[in-house]
N, C-alpha and C positions, 0 to 999 in steps of 0.2 A: 237229313244229315243229322247224325248223332252231335250232341252238344260236346265240346273238348272237356276233358277230365279236369276238375277244378284243382287248385292248389290251396291247402290249408296251412297257414304259417302259425306254428304253436308260439305264442307270445304272451305278454302281460304287460300291465302299465308300467311296471319297473323297468322294462326294456325299450320303453317307448322312444328313447332318444336315437334308437337304431332305425326307426321306420322310415324317416326321410331318406336316409342313404340307401336303405334296402329297396325303396321305391325306385330310385335312380338306377340302382344295380339291376333290378328286374327289367326296367325299361330298356336297358342296354343289352342285356344278354338273355333274358328268359324266352324270347319269341312268343310272348303271351298271346298276341292277336286278340281273339275274342274269349280267351280262357278267363274264367272268374278266379280271382286270387283273394281268398279269404284270410283275415287275420284275427286271431283270438286275443282279446283284450278284456280289461275289467270295466272300467268306466270311461276312459279316454277314447276318442275316435281318432283313427289312424288316416293318414292322407287319402283323398278320394280314389286314388288309384286302387286301394283295397277295399274290399267289402268287409267292414268290421263287424264282428260277432262279440257283442258284450256280454260277459258273464261276471257279474259283481263279486261273486264268492271268490276270495283269493286263498282260502284254506285248504281246498280240495282240487288238485290239479286234474285228477282223472274225471272228476264231475264236470269241470270246465270243458275238457276235451268231448266228453259224451254229449253235452249240451250243444257244443259247436256242430258236432257231426250230425245231430239230429235236425239242425236247421239247415244243413245242405241237402238239396233234394236228389242229388245224383247217386248212382250206384257205385261209383268208384271215387276216390279221392286220392291226391298226392300229398303226402305229409313232409314237413320240413320245419326248421327252427329258425327263429328270427336273427340269429348270430352266425348263420351260415350264408356266406356271400359268394355269388358266382365270380369266376375269374375270367371266363370266356363265354362265347355264344353256346347255348344248349344246341346239340345237333338237331337240325330239321328232320322232323318225322320220328323222333325218339319215342315220345309218349305213345303214339299210335302203334309203333312196333312193339313196345313192352306191353300194351294192353293186348296185342294179338298173341303174345307169348302166354300172357295169363289165361286167355280163353282156349287156346289149343292145348294147354297142358292142365286145364281144369284147376288152376292155382288160385290162391286167395290173395297173393302178395307177390310183388317183384320189387327188389331193390336196385335202384339205378346207380348205386356205387358198390364197388366190389371190396367192402370193408366190414367183416372178412368175406372172402369167396366162399361159394358153396363147394360141396364135396361129393355130390351125386350129379354126374355130368349128362346132360340132356343133348347139348350139341356144343359147337365152339363159342357160341355167344352166350348162353346162359347155362346155370347150373342149379340144382335143388339144394336148398339149406336142409341138412339133416335134422330130425327133431332133436331138441335139447342143445343144438348148438348155440354158442354165445352170440349175442345181438341178432338172433333170429327175427326178432320182432322189432328191430330198430326202425324209428320213425324219421330217420335221416334221409331225405329224397328217396322215399319209396311210394309205390302205387298200391293201395289197398282196395279190395272189396270192402266197402263201407260197413257192411253188416258184420264181416269177420272182425274188424277192429272193434266195432261195438261189442261183440261177443267177449272179447277177451279183456275189456276193460273191467276191472273190479276195485272195490274198496277205495281207500284214500292213499293214493301213491303219487309221488312226484315223478317227473319224466324218467329219472335214472332208475328209480324203483320199478317203474312200469316195464322199461326195456329189460330189466333183469328178472322180474317175477313172472311176467306175461309169457316167458318162453315156455314154461310148463303147461300153460293154458292154450298153447297154439298147435299142438300135436295132431289135431283132428284133420288139418288141412295142409296142402302142399304149399310150400314157400320157395320162391326163386330168387335168384340174384344174377345180375350180369357178371361175367367172368373178368372184365375189364370195366373200370370205372367210367361212366359215360357222362357224369355231371362233374365239371371241374369247379371246386370251391375251396374257400378257406374258412376256418372256424375263428371268428374275430374275438369272441369273449370265451375264456378258458377259466372256469372256476371263479366267475366274477371279475376277472381282470382282463385287460386288453392284451391280446397275444401280439407282441412286437412284429414278428415275421409276417403275420397276417395283415397288420396295420400297414406295414412297409408296401406289401403287395397291392392292397387296395389303394393307397395314396398314389402309387407309380401308375395305377390304371386310371387316376382321375377322380377318385372319391375321396371327399374331404372328411376328416375325422374330428374336425374342430368341436363340433357340438355333442360329441359322444363323451360324456364326463363319467368315465368309469376309471378305477385304478388302473395303473399299468403294471404289468409283470416286471419284476426285477430281472436283470441279465441272468442270474443264476436259475430262476423259475423258468425263463425262456429257454435256456439250454436244456434244462431237466425235461421241459415238455417236448422239445425237438428230439432227445435221445429216447424218451418213452415212446413217442410215436413211431420213430425208426424201428426200435425194438419190436414193438407190436406188428409193424407191417412185415418185418422179416420173418417173424414166428408164423404169421398167416400164410406168407408165401411158401415157406417151407412146408407147411402142413398141406397147402393146396397142391403144391407139386408132387408130394409123396402119395397123397389120395389118387391123384391123377395118374401117376406111374403105376400104382397097384390095380387101378380099375382097367387101364388099357394095356 
């Protein structure tokens, strides 16, 4: 029987205050079973629930990611970030279904969230992300062929620079995404501050934020974030429906 695809949580010591809550969150919602959960850190050790990969160099994020990937023995890896918390249970069999789509479509990548959606439609479940599309190489809840991710890592980039610059390096392979998001989550830390709406959601679900010592968004920043996210999703949905209409 094949080993379950492992998860790699992109993190660093600066965000270690999130790890304990993230452990509780994954235990409740991830359906991890015997799935290995790796977490990228500098010098600190995460809770034993995680397999910590320590990379002391804090100046080059892409080198940290590359080092972590080379320590993971599997051919595929699921990537996500430390401030993305699940809000309900991951569907049973989702990862295995997504891996099947990867293999049958000879694809190197499949995103489990539809943000944004693809524009080349394979079927009702998944679509292809066209070459050059924004967020084509997003690390948010995505399954990768590990060697493809290693191939497009270059230079000294932070996560945001990587997701922007690596798009042009990814054109050689097919990238897929689900047409509807399969991973329910909230983004707790936005631009270094606690997102109030995400914090309220997690508190309502029983996760304590008491030991997470980050500055908190002002009411204005919170509203601006909500509006920005709404406009972005609306634009993506309009583009998706238009492409779908033209294709069919």
